[in-house]
Short mmCIF file of the C-alpha atoms (twelve columns), coordinates in Angstrom:
data_MODEL
# 
_entry.id   MODEL 
# 
loop_
_atom_site.group_PDB 
_atom_site.id 
_atom_site.type_symbol 
_atom_site.label_atom_id 
_atom_site.label_alt_id 
_atom_site.label_comp_id 
_atom_site.label_asym_id 
_atom_site.label_seq_id 
_atom_site.Cartn_x 
_atom_site.Cartn_y 
_atom_site.Cartn_z 
_atom_site.pdbx_PDB_model_num 
ATOM 1   C CA . MET A 1   89.375  130.221 98.454  1 
ATOM 2   C CA . ALA A 2   92.880  131.305 97.443  1 
ATOM 3   C CA . ALA A 3   95.649  128.773 96.887  1 
ATOM 4   C CA . ARG A 4   97.693  129.964 99.879  1 
ATOM 5   C CA . GLU A 5   94.637  129.544 102.127 1 
ATOM 6   C CA . ILE A 6   94.121  126.012 100.850 1 
ATOM 7   C CA . ARG A 7   97.787  125.186 101.543 1 
ATOM 8   C CA . TRP A 8   97.450  126.547 105.072 1 
ATOM 9   C CA . LEU A 9   94.283  124.540 105.666 1 
ATOM 10  C CA . THR A 10  95.923  121.366 104.356 1 
ATOM 11  C CA . GLN A 11  98.741  121.800 106.868 1 
ATOM 12  C CA . GLU A 12  96.207  122.381 109.624 1 
ATOM 13  C CA . ILE A 13  94.320  119.224 108.678 1 
ATOM 14  C CA . GLU A 14  97.526  117.221 109.078 1 
ATOM 15  C CA . THR A 15  98.075  118.842 112.493 1 
ATOM 16  C CA . TRP A 16  94.511  118.009 113.527 1 
ATOM 17  C CA . ARG A 17  95.033  114.381 112.527 1 
ATOM 18  C CA . ASN A 18  98.288  114.129 114.489 1 
ATOM 19  C CA . GLU A 19  96.648  115.673 117.558 1 
ATOM 20  C CA . GLY A 20  93.615  113.402 117.340 1 
ATOM 21  C CA . VAL A 21  91.124  116.185 116.614 1 
ATOM 22  C CA . VAL A 22  89.949  114.316 113.498 1 
ATOM 23  C CA . ASP A 23  90.473  110.723 112.504 1 
ATOM 24  C CA . ALA A 24  92.429  109.611 109.434 1 
ATOM 25  C CA . ALA A 25  89.320  109.054 107.275 1 
ATOM 26  C CA . THR A 26  87.955  112.525 108.002 1 
ATOM 27  C CA . ALA A 27  91.348  114.110 107.327 1 
ATOM 28  C CA . GLU A 28  91.539  112.314 103.995 1 
ATOM 29  C CA . ARG A 29  88.065  113.505 102.991 1 
ATOM 30  C CA . LEU A 30  88.957  117.092 103.904 1 
ATOM 31  C CA . ARG A 31  92.193  116.947 101.912 1 
ATOM 32  C CA . ALA A 32  90.352  115.542 98.885  1 
ATOM 33  C CA . ARG A 33  87.693  118.245 99.128  1 
ATOM 34  C CA . TYR A 34  90.093  121.168 99.201  1 
ATOM 35  C CA . ALA A 35  92.490  119.611 96.715  1 
ATOM 36  C CA . GLY A 36  89.591  119.744 94.225  1 
ATOM 37  C CA . ALA A 37  89.023  123.388 95.053  1 
ATOM 38  C CA . ALA A 38  92.688  124.156 94.421  1 
ATOM 39  C CA . ALA A 39  92.574  122.398 91.062  1 
ATOM 40  C CA . ALA A 40  89.481  124.360 90.031  1 
ATOM 41  C CA . GLU A 41  91.047  127.719 90.873  1 
ATOM 42  C CA . ARG A 42  91.799  129.826 87.811  1 
ATOM 43  C CA . PRO A 43  95.471  130.815 87.264  1 
ATOM 44  C CA . TRP A 44  94.593  134.487 86.866  1 
ATOM 45  C CA . GLY A 45  98.200  135.625 87.090  1 
ATOM 46  C CA . LEU A 46  99.118  133.329 84.210  1 
ATOM 47  C CA . ILE A 47  96.082  134.453 82.215  1 
ATOM 48  C CA . VAL A 48  96.716  138.182 82.707  1 
ATOM 49  C CA . PHE A 49  100.447 138.131 82.044  1 
ATOM 50  C CA . GLY A 50  100.070 135.630 79.220  1 
ATOM 51  C CA . SER A 51  97.482  137.897 77.580  1 
ATOM 52  C CA . LEU A 52  99.696  140.954 78.093  1 
ATOM 53  C CA . GLY A 53  102.683 139.122 76.636  1 
ATOM 54  C CA . THR A 54  100.636 138.019 73.639  1 
ATOM 55  C CA . LEU A 55  99.470  141.593 73.056  1 
ATOM 56  C CA . LEU A 56  103.024 142.931 73.172  1 
ATOM 57  C CA . VAL A 57  104.332 140.185 70.879  1 
ATOM 58  C CA . GLY A 58  101.532 140.836 68.391  1 
ATOM 59  C CA . LEU A 59  102.160 144.580 68.367  1 
ATOM 60  C CA . GLY A 60  105.896 143.960 68.018  1 
ATOM 61  C CA . ILE A 61  105.363 141.733 64.973  1 
ATOM 62  C CA . ILE A 62  103.130 144.380 63.389  1 
ATOM 63  C CA . ALA A 63  105.745 147.080 64.041  1 
ATOM 64  C CA . LEU A 64  108.528 144.898 62.607  1 
ATOM 65  C CA . LEU A 65  106.566 144.202 59.437  1 
ATOM 66  C CA . ALA A 66  105.628 147.859 59.053  1 
ATOM 67  C CA . ALA A 67  109.272 148.908 59.292  1 
ATOM 68  C CA . ASN A 68  110.365 146.533 56.518  1 
ATOM 69  C CA . TRP A 69  107.198 146.469 54.431  1 
ATOM 70  C CA . GLY A 70  108.594 148.506 51.553  1 
ATOM 71  C CA . ASP A 71  111.406 146.011 50.915  1 
ATOM 72  C CA . LEU A 72  109.063 143.060 50.338  1 
ATOM 73  C CA . GLY A 73  107.446 141.941 47.083  1 
ATOM 74  C CA . ARG A 74  103.708 141.804 46.560  1 
ATOM 75  C CA . THR A 75  103.470 138.003 46.772  1 
ATOM 76  C CA . THR A 76  105.533 137.938 49.949  1 
ATOM 77  C CA . ARG A 77  103.337 140.646 51.444  1 
ATOM 78  C CA . ALA A 78  100.170 138.687 50.635  1 
ATOM 79  C CA . VAL A 79  101.550 135.538 52.239  1 
ATOM 80  C CA . ILE A 80  102.756 137.370 55.337  1 
ATOM 81  C CA . ALA A 81  99.343  139.038 55.727  1 
ATOM 82  C CA . PHE A 82  97.623  135.682 56.195  1 
ATOM 83  C CA . VAL A 83  100.313 133.656 58.003  1 
ATOM 84  C CA . PRO A 84  99.402  134.888 61.538  1 
ATOM 85  C CA . LEU A 85  95.712  134.331 60.864  1 
ATOM 86  C CA . GLY A 86  96.329  130.798 59.605  1 
ATOM 87  C CA . ALA A 87  98.627  130.081 62.548  1 
ATOM 88  C CA . CYS A 88  95.915  131.124 65.017  1 
ATOM 89  C CA . ALA A 89  93.318  128.941 63.312  1 
ATOM 90  C CA . ALA A 90  95.718  125.979 63.237  1 
ATOM 91  C CA . GLN A 91  96.610  126.472 66.907  1 
ATOM 92  C CA . TYR A 92  92.957  126.578 67.865  1 
ATOM 93  C CA . LEU A 93  92.139  123.414 65.914  1 
ATOM 94  C CA . ALA A 94  95.117  121.602 67.427  1 
ATOM 95  C CA . GLY A 95  94.075  122.689 70.898  1 
ATOM 96  C CA . TYR A 96  90.467  121.698 70.259  1 
ATOM 97  C CA . ARG A 97  91.474  118.215 69.146  1 
ATOM 98  C CA . ARG A 98  93.706  117.782 72.207  1 
ATOM 99  C CA . GLY A 99  91.095  119.140 74.605  1 
ATOM 100 C CA . TRP A 100 92.945  122.295 75.622  1 
ATOM 101 C CA . GLN A 101 90.227  124.274 77.376  1 
ATOM 102 C CA . SER A 102 92.419  126.258 79.770  1 
ATOM 103 C CA . ARG A 103 91.739  129.997 79.880  1 
ATOM 104 C CA . ALA A 104 95.514  130.492 80.012  1 
ATOM 105 C CA . PHE A 105 95.552  129.106 76.445  1 
ATOM 106 C CA . LEU A 106 92.330  130.539 75.009  1 
ATOM 107 C CA . GLU A 107 92.530  134.116 76.350  1 
ATOM 108 C CA . PRO A 108 95.946  134.949 74.784  1 
ATOM 109 C CA . LEU A 109 94.923  133.113 71.623  1 
ATOM 110 C CA . GLY A 110 91.823  135.305 71.363  1 
ATOM 111 C CA . ILE A 111 93.929  138.470 71.622  1 
ATOM 112 C CA . PHE A 112 96.474  137.386 69.011  1 
ATOM 113 C CA . TRP A 113 93.740  136.095 66.703  1 
ATOM 114 C CA . GLY A 114 91.914  139.417 66.810  1 
ATOM 115 C CA . LEU A 115 95.140  141.327 66.073  1 
ATOM 116 C CA . ALA A 116 95.933  138.926 63.235  1 
ATOM 117 C CA . ILE A 117 92.570  139.634 61.594  1 
ATOM 118 C CA . GLY A 118 93.068  143.397 61.696  1 
ATOM 119 C CA . ALA A 119 96.688  143.209 60.569  1 
ATOM 120 C CA . GLY A 120 95.839  140.836 57.720  1 
ATOM 121 C CA . MET A 121 93.081  143.119 56.474  1 
ATOM 122 C CA . ALA A 122 95.260  146.220 56.676  1 
ATOM 123 C CA . LEU A 123 98.231  144.575 54.952  1 
ATOM 124 C CA . THR A 124 96.057  143.145 52.177  1 
ATOM 125 C CA . ALA A 125 94.410  146.508 51.555  1 
ATOM 126 C CA . GLN A 126 97.798  148.219 51.429  1 
ATOM 127 C CA . THR A 127 99.307  145.581 49.133  1 
ATOM 128 C CA . TYR A 128 96.529  145.659 46.536  1 
ATOM 129 C CA . HIS A 129 95.682  149.371 46.970  1 
ATOM 130 C CA . LEU A 130 92.086  148.769 47.980  1 
ATOM 131 C CA . ALA A 131 89.765  151.668 48.760  1 
ATOM 132 C CA . ASP A 132 90.637  153.450 51.999  1 
ATOM 133 C CA . ASP A 133 87.402  153.443 54.016  1 
ATOM 134 C CA . PRO A 134 88.004  153.433 57.810  1 
ATOM 135 C CA . GLU A 135 84.312  152.965 58.573  1 
ATOM 136 C CA . GLN A 136 83.991  149.867 56.399  1 
ATOM 137 C CA . PHE A 137 87.344  148.533 57.635  1 
ATOM 138 C CA . THR A 138 86.228  148.832 61.272  1 
ATOM 139 C CA . LEU A 139 82.890  147.136 60.598  1 
ATOM 140 C CA . VAL A 140 84.417  144.194 58.711  1 
ATOM 141 C CA . TRP A 141 87.134  143.697 61.343  1 
ATOM 142 C CA . THR A 142 84.521  143.766 64.089  1 
ATOM 143 C CA . LEU A 143 82.271  141.231 62.359  1 
ATOM 144 C CA . LEU A 144 85.231  138.917 61.741  1 
ATOM 145 C CA . LEU A 145 85.843  138.945 65.493  1 
ATOM 146 C CA . LEU A 146 82.492  137.234 66.065  1 
ATOM 147 C CA . PRO A 147 83.698  133.703 65.134  1 
ATOM 148 C CA . VAL A 148 86.730  134.260 67.376  1 
ATOM 149 C CA . CYS A 149 84.406  135.157 70.253  1 
ATOM 150 C CA . TYR A 150 82.423  131.951 69.896  1 
ATOM 151 C CA . ALA A 151 85.478  129.772 69.244  1 
ATOM 152 C CA . THR A 152 87.571  130.911 72.215  1 
ATOM 153 C CA . ARG A 153 84.768  132.140 74.517  1 
ATOM 154 C CA . ALA A 154 87.387  134.615 75.730  1 
ATOM 155 C CA . LEU A 155 86.909  138.018 77.301  1 
ATOM 156 C CA . ALA A 156 89.251  140.027 75.048  1 
ATOM 157 C CA . PRO A 157 87.508  139.264 71.713  1 
ATOM 158 C CA . VAL A 158 84.095  140.023 73.234  1 
ATOM 159 C CA . ALA A 159 85.339  143.340 74.637  1 
ATOM 160 C CA . GLY A 160 86.993  144.068 71.293  1 
ATOM 161 C CA . TYR A 161 83.750  143.262 69.481  1 
ATOM 162 C CA . PHE A 162 81.787  145.809 71.504  1 
ATOM 163 C CA . ALA A 163 84.576  148.381 71.211  1 
ATOM 164 C CA . GLY A 164 84.648  147.869 67.446  1 
ATOM 165 C CA . LEU A 165 80.886  148.236 67.151  1 
ATOM 166 C CA . LEU A 166 80.945  151.448 69.166  1 
ATOM 167 C CA . THR A 167 83.806  152.844 67.053  1 
ATOM 168 C CA . TRP A 168 82.007  151.956 63.839  1 
ATOM 169 C CA . VAL A 169 78.659  153.422 64.878  1 
ATOM 170 C CA . SER A 170 80.393  156.645 65.960  1 
ATOM 171 C CA . MET A 171 82.063  156.898 62.548  1 
ATOM 172 C CA . SER A 172 78.739  156.208 60.866  1 
ATOM 173 C CA . GLN A 173 77.010  158.988 62.788  1 
ATOM 174 C CA . LEU A 174 79.765  161.473 61.970  1 
ATOM 175 C CA . ALA A 175 79.440  160.546 58.293  1 
ATOM 176 C CA . GLY A 176 75.708  161.267 58.324  1 
ATOM 177 C CA . GLY A 177 74.358  157.783 58.946  1 
ATOM 178 C CA . VAL A 178 71.910  156.631 61.603  1 
ATOM 179 C CA . GLY A 179 73.790  153.658 63.042  1 
ATOM 180 C CA . LEU A 180 70.799  151.716 64.344  1 
ATOM 181 C CA . TRP A 181 72.421  148.550 62.983  1 
ATOM 182 C CA . TYR A 182 74.507  148.621 66.157  1 
ATOM 183 C CA . TRP A 183 71.718  146.940 68.109  1 
ATOM 184 C CA . PRO A 184 71.073  143.816 65.994  1 
ATOM 185 C CA . LEU A 185 74.838  143.381 65.611  1 
ATOM 186 C CA . ALA A 186 75.327  143.679 69.384  1 
ATOM 187 C CA . VAL A 187 72.596  141.080 69.996  1 
ATOM 188 C CA . MET A 188 74.597  138.551 67.952  1 
ATOM 189 C CA . VAL A 189 77.031  138.055 70.843  1 
ATOM 190 C CA . VAL A 190 74.356  137.887 73.577  1 
ATOM 191 C CA . PRO A 191 73.892  134.068 73.321  1 
ATOM 192 C CA . LEU A 192 77.620  133.651 73.972  1 
ATOM 193 C CA . ILE A 193 77.536  135.883 77.055  1 
ATOM 194 C CA . TYR A 194 74.520  133.968 78.380  1 
ATOM 195 C CA . SER A 195 76.225  130.638 77.733  1 
ATOM 196 C CA . VAL A 196 79.403  131.761 79.519  1 
ATOM 197 C CA . SER A 197 77.358  132.984 82.484  1 
ATOM 198 C CA . ARG A 198 75.971  129.454 82.881  1 
ATOM 199 C CA . GLU A 199 79.444  127.975 83.336  1 
ATOM 200 C CA . PRO A 200 80.091  127.206 87.018  1 
ATOM 201 C CA . ASP A 201 83.609  128.663 87.087  1 
ATOM 202 C CA . ALA A 202 83.200  131.687 84.778  1 
ATOM 203 C CA . GLY A 203 81.828  134.253 87.221  1 
ATOM 204 C CA . VAL A 204 84.585  136.830 86.764  1 
ATOM 205 C CA . ARG A 205 84.784  136.388 82.995  1 
ATOM 206 C CA . SER A 206 81.030  136.662 82.463  1 
ATOM 207 C CA . THR A 207 80.848  139.714 84.733  1 
ATOM 208 C CA . TRP A 208 83.481  141.563 82.688  1 
ATOM 209 C CA . MET A 209 81.695  140.560 79.484  1 
ATOM 210 C CA . LEU A 210 78.513  142.075 80.879  1 
ATOM 211 C CA . TRP A 211 80.406  145.234 81.833  1 
ATOM 212 C CA . ALA A 212 81.764  145.514 78.274  1 
ATOM 213 C CA . ALA A 213 78.240  145.130 76.882  1 
ATOM 214 C CA . ALA A 214 76.758  147.607 79.385  1 
ATOM 215 C CA . LEU A 215 79.388  150.306 78.828  1 
ATOM 216 C CA . SER A 216 79.291  149.973 75.050  1 
ATOM 217 C CA . GLY A 217 75.489  149.937 74.997  1 
ATOM 218 C CA . THR A 218 75.280  152.966 77.268  1 
ATOM 219 C CA . ALA A 219 77.519  154.982 74.960  1 
ATOM 220 C CA . ALA A 220 75.772  153.664 71.854  1 
ATOM 221 C CA . LEU A 221 72.402  154.853 73.157  1 
ATOM 222 C CA . GLY A 222 73.478  158.455 72.898  1 
ATOM 223 C CA . VAL A 223 75.152  157.917 69.532  1 
ATOM 224 C CA . THR A 224 72.412  155.983 67.769  1 
ATOM 225 C CA . LEU A 225 69.357  157.783 69.162  1 
ATOM 226 C CA . GLU A 226 70.680  161.294 68.634  1 
ATOM 227 C CA . LYS A 227 68.946  161.582 65.253  1 
ATOM 228 C CA . SER A 228 66.173  159.063 65.850  1 
ATOM 229 C CA . LEU A 229 64.768  160.349 69.156  1 
ATOM 230 C CA . PRO A 230 66.227  163.814 69.742  1 
ATOM 231 C CA . GLY A 231 65.384  165.431 73.062  1 
ATOM 232 C CA . LEU A 232 64.400  162.199 74.805  1 
ATOM 233 C CA . TRP A 233 67.814  161.314 76.164  1 
ATOM 234 C CA . MET A 234 66.756  161.700 79.822  1 
ATOM 235 C CA . ILE A 235 63.882  159.232 79.445  1 
ATOM 236 C CA . VAL A 236 65.967  156.803 77.405  1 
ATOM 237 C CA . TYR A 237 68.912  156.789 79.794  1 
ATOM 238 C CA . THR A 238 66.685  156.559 82.862  1 
ATOM 239 C CA . GLY A 239 65.050  153.461 81.388  1 
ATOM 240 C CA . ALA A 240 68.407  151.990 80.388  1 
ATOM 241 C CA . PHE A 241 69.984  152.443 83.809  1 
ATOM 242 C CA . SER A 242 66.846  151.077 85.482  1 
ATOM 243 C CA . ALA A 243 67.053  147.988 83.274  1 
ATOM 244 C CA . LEU A 244 70.724  147.534 84.178  1 
ATOM 245 C CA . LEU A 245 69.940  147.867 87.882  1 
ATOM 246 C CA . LEU A 246 67.069  145.361 87.736  1 
ATOM 247 C CA . GLY A 247 69.124  142.982 85.617  1 
ATOM 248 C CA . GLY A 248 71.942  143.146 88.131  1 
ATOM 249 C CA . GLU A 249 69.563  142.447 91.011  1 
ATOM 250 C CA . LEU A 250 68.094  139.443 89.199  1 
ATOM 251 C CA . ARG A 251 71.499  138.040 88.272  1 
ATOM 252 C CA . ARG A 252 73.349  138.827 91.490  1 
ATOM 253 C CA . SER A 253 72.445  135.794 93.669  1 
ATOM 254 C CA . GLY A 254 75.286  136.551 96.048  1 
ATOM 255 C CA . GLU A 255 77.801  137.687 93.396  1 
ATOM 256 C CA . ARG A 256 79.774  140.897 93.622  1 
ATOM 257 C CA . GLY A 257 80.990  143.181 90.867  1 
ATOM 258 C CA . TRP A 258 77.841  143.787 88.870  1 
# 
């Protein structure tokens, strides 16, 4: 129930009490019931705009550093490369100790943390002139997102993990590889998605995580099996979509969106 509906109902309960439709004890029980529902409601506006603001701030910091990178010394560059990453870890630990479990805190933190990992890797490689290998860079960045996924249990790092895996396996195929490592790496985040789906108030978040996994896996089927099982794409995709349909029917239990 939306917050405005709960406010309307609370006003109606007071009117019912004044008109004698319900007694004072019943009115108090109703107010307590729907006050709990209002407290449990997720501040999605705050989460979405907070995440968007974090993304823009992170990209702005990266652009600012890139514009002035040539004027900085090597030691300064190395320190700057790891400051955002250390700040994210410190913020998470401080929040963990204080019991900050709000999605409005963890979702933006997950976005900034993921950007900090990629920026730190890129800046370190540029500072010390490490080998330029986009495929290896993408794989390492993606794997380093895994602890962020489990720490924050946020949607953005999980979606970024699947997007990174799909990007890496596509690069691997173009370079002549097979890319079947996509599947065991993708399974590494499945326990997290299952755990989130068991949370009573994480229906929307777990559904979007499942969509990220389904879309990435669907694309990865064609990429990874192109050289392993050529000519069987119709059978493979028919089985995959059937599994998704049956999985959705088993999980649905009155939910929408899957």
